[in-house]
N, C-alpha and C positions, 0 to 999 in steps of 0.2 A: 504493500500500500504506500502510495506517495504521500509524503508529509511536507508541509511548508518549510522552507529554509530562507527566512527573511534576510539573514546575514549574507548568504550567497546572492540573493536577489539584489541587495544593496551594492555588493561588489560588482556585479555585472552592470548595474545602472551607472555606477561611478566610472566603470570602464568605458561605457558608451558615451557618457558625458565628457570624458577626457578626449575621446576621438573627435567628438563634435567640437569641443573647444579648440583643438589643434586645427581642425578644418576651418573654423571661423577665422582664426588668426591668419591662416594661409590665404583664405579668400580675401581678407582685407589687404594683405601684402601684395596680392597679384592682380588687383584691379577692381575687386568688389563684385557685387551681384549684377551690376549692369553689364559687366564684361563676361562673367562666367554664370550665365543665367541657369543652365541646367544643373550645375553643381550647387549653386546657391539654393535652388528650389529643393533639391534633395537634402541639403544640410538643414534647411528650415523645417522640413517635415521630420527629419531625424531628431532635431532638437525638440520639436513638439511632442514626438512620441516618448522621448526620454523624460521630458518634463511631466508627461502623463504618468509614466512609471514611477517617478519620484513621488508624485502626489499620492500614489496608491499605497505607499509603504505604511503610512499611519493607519489606513484602512486595514491593511493586512495584519496589523498587530492586534486586531480586535477579536480574533477567533481563528480556528483552524480553517474553516471554509474560506474566510476572508484572506487568510495567508496563502491558500492555494490559488485563489484568483489573482492575488498580487504577483505570485511567482509565475503563473501562466502568462500574465500580461508582460512581465519583465522579459521572459523568453521570447514572446511574440515581438516585442520591441527590438530586442537585440537581433533577431532574425531579419527584421525589416531594415535595420541599419546596415547589416552585413550585405544584404541584397543591393541596397543603394550604393554601397561602397565598392563592391567587388569589381575589379578591373579599372577603377578610377582612383586607386590609392594615391598616386602621385598628384592627381588633381586636388585631392583633399589635403595633401601635405602630410600624409601619414605613411608608416611602413606597411609593407604587404602583410595581410592577415593580422591586423592589430587586435582583432576580437577573438583570437585563438583561445585565450584563457577562459572564455565563456562556454566552450564546447561542452564540457561535462554538464553544466547547468542546462544547456539546451537539450542535451540527450534526455534529461529527466523531465523537464517541463514542456517539451514539445512532443513528447511521446504520444502517439495516437491513442493508446489506451488511457493515458492520463486525461487528455482533452475530452475523450468520450465520456469519462466519469463525471465531467462537469456539465453534461447536457441539460440536466434539470436543476442546476444549482446556480440560480441567478444571484443569490447572496442577499443578505439584508442591507438596507441603505444606511442604517444608523442615523436617522434624522432625530433632531430634538422634538419633543412633544408638540410644540407649536407648529413645526413644519410637517409633522405627520398629519396634523389636523388639516393643514393646507392641502397636502397630498390626497387625503381621503375625500375632502370636499370637492376638489377639482376632478378627481378621478370619477366620482359618482356623477357629476354633471356631464363629463365626457362620455361616460357609458350610457347614460339615460337620454341625453339630448343631442350630443354631437355625433357620436358613432352611427346611430340609426339613420342619419341624414347624409352621411359622408358619401356613400356610393351614388345616391341619386344626384347630388350636386356635381360629383366628378363626371358621371356619364353624360349628363345633360348640360354641362357647363353652366349650371344655374348659379344663383346668387347665394351669398351667406344668408341663411334664414334669420329673419329679424328676432325670432325668439331666442336665438343663440346670443345675439348682441344684448338684448334686454336682460337675459338671464345672467350673463357675465357681469353686466352692470350692477345688477342687484347683489351679486356676490362680492362686489368691490374689486373685480379683476383689473379694471382700468385705473384704479387709484393706488395700486401697489407701490408705485414710485412717487406718487404725489404727496408732498409733505402734509402732515396732519393739519397744520394751520390753514391749509388751502382746501380742506375737504377730503384729503386722501388718507392713506393708512401708513405712510412711511414715517418712521421715527428716526431715520438715519442709521448709519452703521451697516453691518452686513445683513441685517434682517430683511431689508427690502430686496436686496439682491438674491438672497436665498429663497425668499417667498416667490419671487419672480421666476427663478430657475425651476423650482418644484412645480409651480402652477403651469408653466409653459410646457414642461415635459408631459404632464398629464393631459393637457389639452391637445398636444400634438399626437399623443398616442391615440386619441379619438379621431383626429384628422388634422393634417398640416394645413390644408386649404381653408377650412372653415372653423378651426379651433386654435391651433398653436400660434398662428400669425396675427390674430386679431389684436392682441395687446401690444404688439411690437411697435406699431407706428405711433400710437398715443404715448408710448414710453419714450420714443426718440424726441418728440416735441416737448414732452415734459422735461427731459434732461436739459434740452437747450434753453428752455425758459428758466429753469432753476439756476442754470449756469450764468445766463446773460440777460434775462428779462428784467424789465423794470418792475418795481413793486406793483404798479397799476396793471401791468400786463399779467403778472402772476395772479393777482386778484381777479382779473377778468377771465382768464383762460383756464387756469389749473382746476378750479372746481368743475368746470364744464367737461374737461377731459376726464376727470375722475368718475363722473356719472354717465359718460358716453352721450351727454347732450351734444357734444361736438366730437365727431369721428374724423380721423386724420389720414391723409395720404402724403407720402414724402416724394417731392419732385426735385431730384438732384441730377440724375443721369440724363444725358442728352444724346441724340443720335450719333454724334461723333466723339462723345466723351463719356465713358463709363466710369471706371475706377479712377481715371485721370481727371480728378475734380478740378485741378488747376486750369484746365482748358475750358471751363464753363463759359458759354457765349450768351446765354439768356441775359438780357439787360433789364435794369430797373432805373428809370430816370425820373428825377423830380418833376412833378406836374400837379397842378391844382385839380381838385375834385369838382363835382357839379355845383357846389356852393362856395367855391373858392378856398376850400380847406386844403391844407398841405397833404401831399401824398406822392405816390410813384406810379408810373405806368410801366408795365412789364411786357416785353416783347421777346418772342423766341419759342423754341420747341423743347419740351421735356419728354422723355420716354421711360418706359418701365415704371410708371407711376401706379403701383399696386393699390387697389381699393379706391382709386380716384373717382369712380362713378358714384359710389355710395357715400364717399366722404363729404363732410361739410366744409372742410378747409384743406388747403395744400400747405405743407411746410416746404417752401420753395427757396432754393439757393440761386441767387442772381448776382450779376456783376454790377456793382454800383459805382465803381471807379474804373473807367476804361484805361487809365494810365498804367494799371497793373494787369494788363492782359496776359494770359497764360501763366499766372502765378496764383497762389492761394490768397494773396493780399487783394483787397478790393472787392471781396465777396461778402454778401450780406444775406441773412435769412429773413424771409417774410412769412407771415401767417396770412394766407390768401383765401378769404371766404369764397364759397361757391355754392350754388344750389345742388341738391342731390340729383344725380342724373341716372339715366337708364344704363344698365350694365353693358348693353351691346352698342354703346355709342351715345354721345351727347353733344349738344351745341348750345351755348348760352351767350346772351348779349347783355350789356349794361345800358343804363339810361344814358343818353347823349350828354356830353359835357363840353365846355369850351376847350378848344385846342390851343388857345393863345393867339389865334389870328382873329381879328375883328369879324364877327358875324358867322364864324365857322364853328362847327362842333365835330366831335369824334365819338364813335361808339366802340366800347371795348367788346372783344369777342374771345370766347374760349371754346375750343373744340376738342373733344376726346375721341380717339379712335382705338377700339379694343385690339389687343394683341392676343391672338389665340395661342394657347400653350398646350403641351402634351400632358401636363400635370399641374399640380398646385392650383386647381380650379376653385372657383367660389369667390376668391378675392378679386380676380380679374385685373389685368395690367393694361395700361393705356399709353398711347402717345398723345400728348396734349400740346396743342398749338395755342399760344396766347398772343393776341394782337391788341395793343393799347389797353390791356386789362389794368384797371386802376385799383390801387389799394391805399388806404389812409396811412399817413406817416407813422401813426401809433401802432401799426402792425409790423413795423420793422423791429425785430427782436433786439432789445436794448435801446431802441430809438436811435438818436444821433450818436450816443456813446457806443452803440453796437455796430455802427456802420463800418464795414471792412473786416469785421470779426466773425463773419458767418461761417467760415470754414471751421473755426475752433468750436463754435457752438454746435455745429452739425456733428463734428467728431465726438463731442461729449455724448451725444446720443448713439452714434454708430459704434463706439467701443463697447458700450453695454449691449448694443444690438448683436454684436458678435457672440457674446456670452449667451444671449437669448437664443441665437440661432443654433448654437451647440446644444442647448437644452431641447430645441425642436428636433434636432437630429437624434438625440437620445430617445425622445418619444416615438419617433418613426421606427427606430431600431427595436425598441421594446415591443411595439405592435407587430413588427415583422417576425421577431423571435417567437412571440406568443402564437401567431398564426401558423408558423412553421412547425412548432412543437405539437400543436393541436392536430394539424393535418398528419404529421408523422405518426402520431399515436393511433390514428384511425384508418390510415391507408395501407393496404396490403399489396405486396409485390413479391412474387416468387414464394408464396406461402407464408410470409411473415409480415408483420407490421414494419414499415420502413424505419421506424424509430429503433428497431432492434439491430440495425446494421451499423457497424462501426463508423463507416464514412458519414452517415447521417448524424450519429452521435457526436463525432468530432466537430462537424460543422456547427451543431447546436452549442457544443461546449465553447467553441471560439466565439460564437455570437454572445453568449452569456458573459464571457470575459471582457470582450470589447465594450459591451454596453455598460457594465459596472465600472470599467476604467474611465470611460467618457463621463459617466455620471459623477463619479467621485472627483475627477479633475474639475468638472464644472462647479461642484460645491466648493472646492479649494479656491478657484478663481473668484467666486462670489464673496468669499471671506476676504480675499485680498482687496477686491474692489471696494468693499465696505470700509477699508482702511485708507482708501485713496490710492491704492497700489494696483498692480495686476494688469497694466496696459498691454504688455507683450504677452502675458499669459492668456488674456482674452482673445488675442489673435491666434495663439497657439491652439487653444482648445477648439476654436472654430475650425482651423485648418485640419486638425487631426480628426475630430469627431465626424465632420461632414464627409470626409473621404471614407471613414469606417462605415458610415450609414449606407453608402453605395454598395459595399461588399455584403453587409448584413442583409439588406433588402434583396439583393440579387440572389444570394444563396437561399433565402426564404422562398423566393419564387422558384428556384431550381428544385428545392425539396418538394414543391407542389407538382413538379413535372409539367405536363401539358396544361393542367388546370391553372398553373401559375400564370399562364399566358392568357387566361380567360378573364373577362371583366367580372364574372360572377364571384370571383375570389378577391379579397381585399389586397392581396400581395401585389397584384398588377398595378393597383393605384399607389401602394406604398413605394414600389420600385421607381415609378416615374416622379413621384413627389420627392423622393430622396435625391434624385439627380439634380434638382435645382439648388440644393443646399450649398454646394461648393461654388455656385455661381453668384448668388446674391449676397448682400451684406459684405461685399468685398470678394471679388473673384479670387479663387485659390492662388492663381499664379501671381497676381498683384499683391495679395496678402503676404505670400512667402517672400517675394523679391523686394517689395517696397517697404514692408513693415517688419516682418520677423527677421529676415537676414540682416537688414540695416541696423535694427536695434540690438541684435546679437553682436554685431561689430562694434557698435557704440559702447555696449556693456563691456566687451573685451578690452577696448581701448581705455575705458575708465578704470578697469581693474589693473 
């Protein structure tokens, strides 16, 4: 019988961290991630996996099963690092076969029979009582309200049912990060981050498209307002966000600029309103604006200072009110207003074109064209003091959004694992239930390990962010867990065989939903090259 050896796990994690550390220093000395993109990408993922393994050691110390999961993941991580490294040792700046000392550990904790023994052992979460209550509450809502509607919305590309929005509002889901003095439930510290992570996982387990993503956009605007909003703006908007009186879509990406936010071209220029009040007119096109049809406002990033084109400076964030529109396209106009020329008026226009997607349905994404769309000056976050600081306010929300996306990935993985285990228990092939076969068991065992590793790393990052730390870790957990979700959902589909490819089984939806996770909230490549690799180099230089 295999027993946990956390000391050995610690040693192989340290070995991997040492290899990654050397690689980071070599990368910095030979041109950096912009020059060596493939190597930098692999180093970023290796570092993320090693950080996940490190965070799992405390969990592993809480019991024998937890220790086995920690050892299994450490072995999985080392194998991943070796795979990325093999044949490129000189590019990493390390000797050939630098992980040789981990071989005995791998023999034990990558053994097929050992992985197979973990097929039904997802492991306890070790949540505090308050968070267990959050888990139970949101899981019950997901099971009773979200999951029964998920397949219909996916197959018919329908809208998020209003009873889900109102139900989550009654539960306080939209106020988890809104400070208590503004009508929310946040008391600061790691509590709000942990509650958000736990709730998001359970909602995503019910459905990514109509559950797990609903609280993300209000969360992003909330963070921006808390960071840079005036007191009047906080009083005006935060209570409405907390109760879902105002629902939000985020408008940052543009047709020619996705993760490259510095290239934003949409402009906001000073202009008087219908009654001469100060404001801005917005012109340009945004794309991938998820939930923009149903939303009451757009959180929109625009360039207010053209002198800083193609840089992060000169960008500002606006709260742009809009009517609720049809999910399959909308067009709105504003009342005419003077355009500054005697006797002439101009009419603002907003048009939304839906973008059909293979998964992640219900929220709907749009390309939005804005022409002379006017917003009052008081809707510029921070007002005059916030002008030009939009990139930083936006990132305040996006960094937390990465942690939240990791929690969504864990929820999708958990649903995939549960579906695969249930099917394997009931499907016979060659005279046996397929769960009896070692290959099926080993797949399920690895699923259970990856899920718990991603979950516990997310908890760790939530704790760090509650202390004002964890910026790089938030990117790491997003990078690692979202890629893992693709494997877990794929293998869950594979265990279903032909039925996995049929829409009548939920795994087909889970598979296409999982695929989007490495794309939004920071595309995986950009996250690895522009954020993780660069910050690893910065930390190495500082050390």
